[in-house]
Backbone bond lengths (Angstrom), bond angles and torsions (degrees), N, CA, C in turn:
res aa  C-N    CA-C-N  psi(-1)  N-CA   C-N-CA  omega(-1)  CA-C   N-CA-C  phi
1 X - - - 1.447 - - 1.524 110.64 -
2 X 1.315 116.58 -32.87 1.456 120.85 -179.36 1.525 111.36 -62.64
3 X 1.331 117.01 -39.03 1.449 120.72 -179.85 1.520 111.93 -63.86
4 X 1.331 117.91 -34.30 1.445 120.29 179.34 1.517 111.70 -68.84
5 X 1.319 116.79 -36.58 1.462 120.10 -179.04 1.524 111.95 -77.23
6 X 1.294 117.66 -44.46 1.458 121.56 -173.53 1.519 113.00 -96.16
7 X 1.290 118.94 -11.15 1.458 121.43 -176.30 1.518 109.82 92.33
8 X 1.306 115.75 139.40 1.461 120.47 -177.56 1.521 110.59 -73.68
9 X 1.293 116.43 142.94 1.460 122.44 176.68 1.520 108.35 -123.39
10 X 1.330 116.35 141.66 1.463 117.40 177.65 1.521 110.50 -69.28
11 X 1.297 115.44 148.67 1.457 121.24 178.63 1.516 108.42 -80.08
12 X 1.317 116.86 131.40 1.468 120.49 177.67 1.518 108.34 -69.22
13 X 1.322 115.27 133.54 1.454 119.12 -179.79 1.519 109.61 -71.13
14 X 1.293 116.06 128.52 1.456 120.89 179.67 1.520 111.64 -81.17
15 X 1.339 116.56 -16.01 1.465 119.07 -175.42 1.532 112.99 -100.36
16 X 1.333 117.99 15.46 1.457 120.35 176.81 1.521 109.52 -99.90
17 X 1.325 115.14 119.66 1.452 120.81 177.54 1.525 108.32 -131.39
18 X 1.321 117.75 131.10 1.458 118.91 178.06 1.531 112.34 -65.81
19 X 1.327 117.06 -15.20 1.464 120.52 177.93 1.528 111.77 -67.66
20 X 1.334 116.67 -22.69 1.456 121.39 -175.88 1.536 109.86 -126.44
21 X 1.331 117.30 78.57 1.463 119.96 -174.74 1.534 114.10 -67.41
22 X 1.311 118.20 -23.04 1.467 120.52 -178.90 1.523 112.72 -90.53
23 X 1.309 116.36 -0.99 1.461 120.76 -178.70 1.535 109.88 -59.66
24 X 1.305 116.95 126.14 1.453 122.14 -178.40 1.517 112.95 90.59
25 X 1.337 117.60 -15.66 1.463 121.66 -179.58 1.530 112.07 -105.11
26 X 1.313 116.43 -17.81 1.464 121.67 178.59 1.523 107.20 -101.67
27 X 1.328 115.82 133.31 1.459 119.72 -176.01 1.527 111.11 -114.78
28 X 1.309 114.17 149.96 1.457 122.12 -179.69 1.529 109.79 -66.37
29 X 1.314 115.85 137.50 1.452 120.74 179.43 1.516 112.73 -72.46
30 X 1.320 117.61 -23.72 1.465 120.78 -177.55 1.526 112.15 -85.26
31 X 1.347 117.47 -48.47 1.465 119.78 -174.41 1.528 113.37 -110.08
32 X 1.328 118.56 -17.87 1.464 121.55 178.76 1.512 114.82 86.14
33 X 1.318 117.41 -0.50 1.463 119.91 178.66 1.525 110.21 -81.56
34 X 1.337 115.84 159.15 1.459 121.29 -178.54 1.528 109.97 -66.82
35 X 1.335 113.55 142.50 1.464 119.32 179.13 1.524 108.87 -91.27
36 X 1.294 116.35 155.42 1.454 122.60 179.34 1.523 109.45 -113.24
37 X 1.298 116.51 162.22 1.455 120.88 177.85 1.513 110.16 -115.82
38 X 1.319 115.44 147.76 1.463 119.55 -179.35 1.518 109.51 -158.60
39 X 1.310 113.63 157.16 1.466 120.47 175.88 1.521 108.62 -96.48
40 X 1.320 116.26 138.74 1.462 121.32 174.55 1.513 107.68 -115.91
41 X 1.323 115.13 141.96 1.451 119.51 -177.07 1.529 110.29 -95.77
42 X 1.312 114.33 123.48 1.451 119.98 173.56 1.520 109.19 -93.80
43 X 1.303 116.36 -170.33 1.457 119.60 -178.65 1.532 111.64 -67.36
44 X 1.368 115.93 -38.62 1.457 119.14 -175.53 1.533 114.34 -118.18
45 X 1.304 117.30 -16.25 1.465 118.82 -179.96 1.522 110.76 -153.27
46 X 1.342 115.96 174.09 1.455 122.12 178.99 1.524 109.75 -98.90
47 X 1.328 115.85 148.01 1.455 122.62 -178.91 1.532 108.88 -124.41
48 X 1.329 115.63 138.23 1.463 120.94 -179.87 1.524 109.92 -96.35
49 X 1.335 115.19 134.47 1.464 121.32 -179.53 1.519 110.27 -139.08
50 X 1.318 115.36 151.64 1.463 122.91 165.77 1.516 106.19 -104.73
51 X 1.347 116.05 144.16 1.470 118.59 177.78 1.519 110.37 -157.51
52 X 1.321 114.61 159.20 1.457 122.30 176.73 1.519 107.94 -91.92
53 X 1.326 115.60 131.05 1.467 120.00 179.80 1.530 111.56 -117.25
54 X 1.325 117.58 22.72 1.465 121.19 -178.54 1.515 110.65 -77.67
55 X 1.334 115.12 134.53 1.463 120.05 177.25 1.522 109.77 -66.11
56 X 1.300 116.83 136.47 1.451 122.14 177.73 1.528 114.09 84.11
57 X 1.314 118.29 -1.07 1.461 120.64 179.34 1.524 109.03 -79.79
58 X 1.322 116.34 138.55 1.464 119.60 -179.74 1.535 111.39 -70.04
59 X 1.320 117.37 -21.03 1.468 121.61 179.58 1.534 112.02 -103.32
60 X 1.334 117.77 17.25 1.462 121.72 -178.12 1.522 110.38 -55.30
61 X 1.343 114.45 130.49 1.465 124.13 177.83 1.529 113.67 67.96
62 X 1.328 117.85 8.48 1.459 119.35 174.71 1.518 106.62 -75.09
63 X 1.316 117.39 122.41 1.460 122.69 -174.20 1.521 111.77 -91.43
64 X 1.320 114.79 139.73 1.464 122.52 173.11 1.523 105.70 -119.92
65 X 1.319 118.66 123.45 1.465 119.90 -178.96 1.532 111.37 -57.51
66 X 1.311 114.42 137.71 1.456 121.61 -177.47 1.529 111.34 -55.67
67 X 1.311 117.77 -47.56 1.465 121.48 -177.10 1.531 110.78 -60.71
68 X 1.322 116.91 -40.77 1.465 120.35 -178.75 1.525 111.08 -65.85
69 X 1.324 117.32 -45.00 1.459 121.54 -178.70 1.525 110.77 -67.58
70 X 1.325 117.76 -45.88 1.453 120.33 -177.56 1.532 111.58 -70.29
71 X 1.319 118.02 -35.60 1.465 119.94 176.00 1.523 110.65 -65.59
72 X 1.332 116.55 -40.12 1.458 120.17 176.84 1.523 111.33 -64.09
73 X 1.312 116.37 -39.33 1.460 121.29 178.00 1.530 110.25 -64.59
74 X 1.309 116.16 -41.90 1.469 121.20 178.35 1.531 110.82 -62.96
75 X 1.344 116.54 -40.12 1.466 119.98 177.41 1.522 111.37 -63.07
76 X 1.331 116.22 -40.08 1.467 120.24 178.11 1.525 109.81 -63.59
77 X 1.336 117.18 -43.53 1.463 120.06 179.20 1.528 111.43 -62.77
78 X 1.325 116.66 -40.52 1.465 120.23 179.67 1.527 111.34 -66.23
79 X 1.331 116.79 -32.35 1.462 119.79 -177.64 1.527 112.21 -77.38
80 X 1.326 117.61 -16.72 1.460 120.24 -179.65 1.523 109.50 -75.26
81 X 1.289 117.15 118.28 1.458 123.17 178.57 1.519 107.89 -129.22
82 X 1.335 117.40 133.19 1.462 118.75 177.51 1.527 110.13 -70.18
83 X 1.307 115.49 150.53 1.470 119.88 178.57 1.520 109.40 -74.28
84 X 1.315 116.50 161.08 1.465 121.98 178.93 1.523 110.02 -59.36
85 X 1.333 116.39 -40.32 1.464 121.01 179.62 1.534 110.70 -61.62
86 X 1.328 117.45 -42.21 1.459 121.41 -179.78 1.527 111.11 -65.91
87 X 1.330 117.27 -40.71 1.468 120.77 177.83 1.526 109.94 -64.08
88 X 1.326 116.85 -44.87 1.467 120.46 178.86 1.528 111.43 -61.79
89 X 1.326 116.10 -39.87 1.461 120.75 178.35 1.527 110.85 -64.30
90 X 1.324 117.30 -43.62 1.463 121.32 179.05 1.528 110.56 -63.33
91 X 1.320 117.53 -42.30 1.468 121.04 178.38 1.530 110.07 -62.57
92 X 1.319 116.93 -43.56 1.467 120.51 178.93 1.528 110.91 -62.39
93 X 1.330 116.89 -40.23 1.471 120.38 179.10 1.526 110.72 -64.80
94 X 1.335 117.02 -43.47 1.459 120.09 179.49 1.530 111.02 -64.65
95 X 1.336 116.73 -41.36 1.465 119.84 178.30 1.523 110.77 -63.32
96 X 1.331 116.52 -41.29 1.456 120.73 179.31 1.532 110.53 -63.47
97 X 1.319 116.06 -44.42 1.470 120.00 178.36 1.531 110.58 -63.74
98 X 1.327 116.42 -41.40 1.471 120.70 179.71 1.527 110.30 -63.16
99 X 1.331 116.75 -45.84 1.459 120.15 -179.86 1.524 111.39 -64.50
100 X 1.330 117.19 -35.96 1.459 120.48 176.33 1.517 111.31 -63.20
101 X 1.333 116.50 -44.15 1.473 120.49 177.52 1.526 110.99 -64.36
102 X 1.330 116.44 -37.98 1.457 121.26 179.29 1.528 110.63 -63.69
103 X 1.324 116.52 -42.70 1.472 120.20 178.14 1.531 110.82 -64.11
104 X 1.334 116.92 -40.63 1.472 119.66 177.06 1.522 111.00 -62.71
105 X 1.327 116.90 -41.38 1.465 120.40 179.12 1.523 110.73 -64.56
106 X 1.330 117.69 -40.13 1.467 121.04 177.60 1.522 110.42 -63.95
107 X 1.323 116.84 -42.24 1.464 120.77 179.43 1.534 110.24 -64.05
108 X 1.329 117.05 -42.45 1.466 120.78 177.42 1.520 110.75 -61.34
109 X 1.320 116.01 -44.24 1.468 120.50 -179.49 1.528 110.58 -62.11
110 X 1.335 117.10 -43.44 1.460 120.65 178.41 1.529 111.06 -62.79
111 X 1.332 117.14 -39.99 1.468 121.00 178.71 1.521 110.59 -65.46
112 X 1.317 117.64 -41.59 1.470 120.39 178.49 1.527 110.42 -64.67
113 X 1.320 116.85 -41.03 1.468 120.11 177.95 1.525 110.42 -62.51
114 X 1.326 117.15 -40.54 1.459 120.98 177.63 1.522 110.88 -62.92
115 X 1.342 116.75 -42.51 1.458 120.45 179.50 1.528 111.50 -65.48
116 X 1.334 117.34 -39.20 1.459 120.95 178.27 1.521 110.00 -64.20
117 X 1.329 116.95 -43.95 1.463 121.39 179.62 1.528 110.20 -62.26
118 X 1.334 117.19 -43.24 1.463 121.03 179.65 1.524 110.65 -64.48
119 X 1.337 117.10 -40.44 1.464 120.18 178.74 1.527 110.86 -65.87
120 X 1.334 117.16 -40.35 1.463 120.52 177.51 1.535 111.09 -62.40
121 X 1.324 115.97 -45.71 1.464 119.65 179.37 1.524 110.84 -62.42
122 X 1.320 116.59 -40.94 1.455 121.14 -179.63 1.531 110.97 -65.05
123 X 1.338 116.30 -43.68 1.463 118.46 -179.72 1.528 110.96 -68.70
124 X 1.336 118.95 -36.91 1.472 121.09 176.51 1.524 111.12 -64.78
125 X 1.321 115.78 -39.74 1.464 119.86 177.70 1.517 110.89 -63.87
126 X 1.328 116.72 -40.75 1.456 121.02 178.87 1.524 110.80 -64.71
127 X 1.319 117.18 -42.36 1.470 120.67 178.63 1.526 109.80 -64.09
128 X 1.333 117.62 -42.79 1.462 120.54 177.71 1.519 111.30 -59.66
129 X 1.301 117.65 -42.50 1.468 121.39 178.44 1.528 111.00 -63.09
130 X 1.335 116.08 -41.72 1.462 118.92 -179.08 1.523 110.93 -67.25
131 X 1.334 117.17 -36.48 1.464 120.53 179.01 1.525 110.34 -68.45
132 X 1.320 117.66 -38.19 1.461 122.04 -175.88 1.526 113.17 -81.84
133 X 1.317 119.17 -14.99 1.457 119.98 -175.17 1.526 111.30 -71.83
134 X 1.307 116.01 147.25 1.463 123.19 177.66 1.528 110.67 -103.14
135 X 1.347 116.19 -18.07 1.460 121.04 -176.84 1.517 108.42 -82.70
136 X 1.322 118.26 114.97 1.465 122.05 -176.99 1.528 112.25 -73.38
137 X 1.327 117.65 -19.33 1.469 120.07 179.43 1.531 111.77 -70.66
138 X 1.321 117.64 -23.76 1.460 121.24 179.98 1.526 112.63 -83.76
139 X 1.299 117.32 -15.89 1.456 121.38 -178.01 1.521 110.55 -78.82
140 X 1.327 117.70 150.77 1.467 120.18 177.43 1.522 110.29 -65.74
141 X 1.323 115.97 151.00 1.458 122.21 -178.70 1.525 111.95 -62.86
142 X 1.297 118.55 -27.63 1.452 121.97 -178.13 1.520 110.06 -61.26
143 X 1.316 117.87 -39.50 1.463 121.31 -176.85 1.525 110.60 -72.29
144 X 1.308 117.20 -39.61 1.467 119.08 -177.98 1.522 110.38 -73.11
145 X 1.328 119.43 -35.11 1.453 122.16 -179.16 1.527 109.74 -72.30
146 X 1.326 117.07 -39.07 1.465 120.28 -176.31 1.525 111.42 -76.34
147 X 1.287 117.58 -7.50 1.453 120.15 175.69 1.504 113.90 87.55
148 X 1.323 119.15 16.20 1.455 120.99 178.84 1.515 109.55 -66.66
149 X 1.329 116.72 -37.70 1.476 119.63 -179.65 1.500 109.35 -111.29
C-alpha cells in the first residue's frame, strides 16, 4: 500500500560494486553463468577475486584474481580491430547521414527565404494600400496624430 501512495521506487542492487566492473558480464567457462566478484581477507590485506557461485558447477567457488581477469579482458579489447571494410562502411554511413542533414538544412533555409520574401511583399502591399487610401478611418492612428494626413 505504501508504494501506491508514495510511488514505486526501484530496489538498489546489492550486488553492484564499482570494484568489480566486469561482474555480471563475465561468464563461467564451465556452466556459462555470470561470475560474481568478492573480496577475500588474507592475513595482512584483502584480495579481489571473480568466481562462479552457481550450484552444481564444477568450477563453483574457484577464484580468479581480479587483476588477471581484467588485464586479460583489456588485452582482448586492445586486440579487437575493425576490418577495413567495416571502417569504410561506417565512413560511408556518416557521410550519407551528413549529406542528408545538409540537404534538410538547405531546404529549411530556402523555405525561410521564401517566407521572408512573402512577408516583405505582403508588408509592401499593405503600405501601398495605406498610402493610396482616401478613407482616413482605415489609416492607423499614428499617421493621423503625427500630422501625415
